[in-house]
N, C-alpha and C positions, 0 to 999 in steps of 0.2 A: 609522517602521515599515519592516521588511524584508519583502519579498515572497517567499513560498515557493510554487511551483507543483508540486503532486504529481501524478504520472501513474502509473497502474498499467501494468505490462508488457502486451504483447499476448498473445493466446491461445496456449496450448500444447495438445498432445494430451490431457494430463491435465485441463486446463480443460474441454475439449470432452467428456470422459468424466465430469465432475463429481467428480473426485478431489481430495483435500486434498494439496497439493504441499509446503507447508512448505519445508524446507531441501533437498528433492530438486532436483537441478540440471537441470531440464527445459529444453530449448530451445524456441523458438517453433515452432509447427507451420507447415507450408507455408502454410496458410490464415492463420494468425496473422501470418506475415511479410508476406503480401500486404496484410492489413488495416492493419498499422502503416505500410506504405509509402504508404498513402493518408491518413495522419494529418498534420495541420499544427498546430504549436505556435502559440498566439496571438502576434501581432506584438508585443504589449506585453512579452513575455518574451524578445525576440530578443537582448538584451544581457546576459541573466542568465548566471551561472556554471552549470555542469551537474555533477551527481553521480548515481551509480546504485548500486543494490544490487549486490553481487558475483555474484549468481546469474545464470546464462547468459541466462535469458529477459528479465531486466531489462537486462543489458548489451547484448543484441542490439537491444532496443527503443530504448535510448538512442542507440546508434550509428546506427541507421536515421534517427531523428528529428534528431539533431544533425549527422550526416554525417561523424563521426569518433569515435574512441575517447573515452570519458568516464571521469573519475576515479571509482574504486570507493570506496564508503563502507560499511564493515561494519555500521554501526548501522542501515542501511536494509534489512538482510536480512529475509526473511519470518519470520513466527511459526513457532516450532518446534512441529510437531504431534506430535512424539514417536511413540508406538506407533501412532497413527492415521494417520500419513503414508501416502498411497496409498489410503486408505479413502474411502468416500462417506458424507456426513453422514446421508443417508436410511437407509443400511444400519446405521450406528452407532445411530441412534435406534430402529430396529426390533429390533436385537439386545440393546441395553442398557436399553431401556425407561425405567423410573422413574429409574434411576441417571443416565442421560444427561440426562433432563429436569431433574433436581435440579442437575446440574453446569452446564447451560446457564443455569439460573435465577440462577447466581452472578454473571452479567454480567462485569464487569471481572476477576473472579477465576476465571472458567471456565478449566479447565486440563486438557488431555489427559494421560494417563499418560506420564511422561517428557518432557513438553512444556512449553510456555511460556504463561502467561496474557496477556490483553491488557494488564493492569496492568504486567506485566514488560516488555512491548514498549514501553509508555509510558516506563518508567524507563530503558530503553536509548536511546530517541529524544530524551528531554528534553535531555541534554547537547549533542546535535547541534543542536537548535533554538537553544539558548543560544549556541553557538559561531557559528552563522550570523547571529544577531541582533547579537552583539558585533562581528563583522566587517562588518556592514551591507552584505552582498553579496546582492542578489536572486539567487535560485537556482531552477533547475528540477531536480527530483529524480525519477528513475524508480525506483519501488518496487513494493510489493505491497499487496493488499487489506487484509491484517492491519495493516500499518504505517499505511496511509492511514486506516483506521477508528480506530486508536489515536490519531492526531493529531486527527481529527475529534471523537473523544470528549473529548479534552482541551479543544478549542476550544469545544465546545457543552455541556460538563458532562453529557454523555450517559453513563449508567452501564452501558449495554449490557444491561440487564435486559429492556428492551422493544425494539421495532423502532426504528431510528434516526429522529430528527426529520425528516431528509431522506435519502432513499435515494441512495447514491452509485452512479451509473450507470457502465457499462462504456464504453470508448472516449471518456472524458471526462477533463479535467484539473480539479483542485480547488485554488483559490488561498486561501492563508492569509496573514494579516499577522502578523508576529512582533513582539511588544513588545520593548523593550530587554533584558528578562530572558529572552527566548525564548518566553514564553507565547504560544500561537497563538490567533488570532481568525479566524473564518470571514470571508473577503472575498467569494468567489464559488464555488459548487459546480457541478458538472456542466457545465463549459465544453466544448462538443463539439470533438473533435479532427478529425472528418471534415468537410470542407467541405460546406456545404449546397448 
């Protein structure tokens, strides 16, 4: 088995405002930068290779944690929220009513106008998981909530129609074991990054 440790980037101003960021290239906020500077990656992952989403918030998080620039991997980019980028989910639910509820009930096939579904994110990430497993290289990847949820859904067979079996917490890492074909299995979720 190949180990994959997924870490969500630190907070941005849009995170703090509850906005959907998607492909918007938001930097870490000042508070987010301070928070990430207090994170520590588990010792078990000290010899792993590092990759990151190309978006600034992920690259900055990876560089702070790793201490140097990290190779960018396009398949780790956040879900494309299309026309809803910059919006707040609560506002979308209020203005779109039944149509939004029906779209969200589609689970893996939920899709914003002009955007990407979780199933499409999975299709984008699966070849990367296969490549990591083929190379047998344990890896730390700094990515986004949408990507981490998509991998978790693959590993747990969660169809995203209901709440996840385990809530993925902020400021935590999530370890998956990759089978030889790249299929992920949950190893450990919600590993705290902040020292206790």
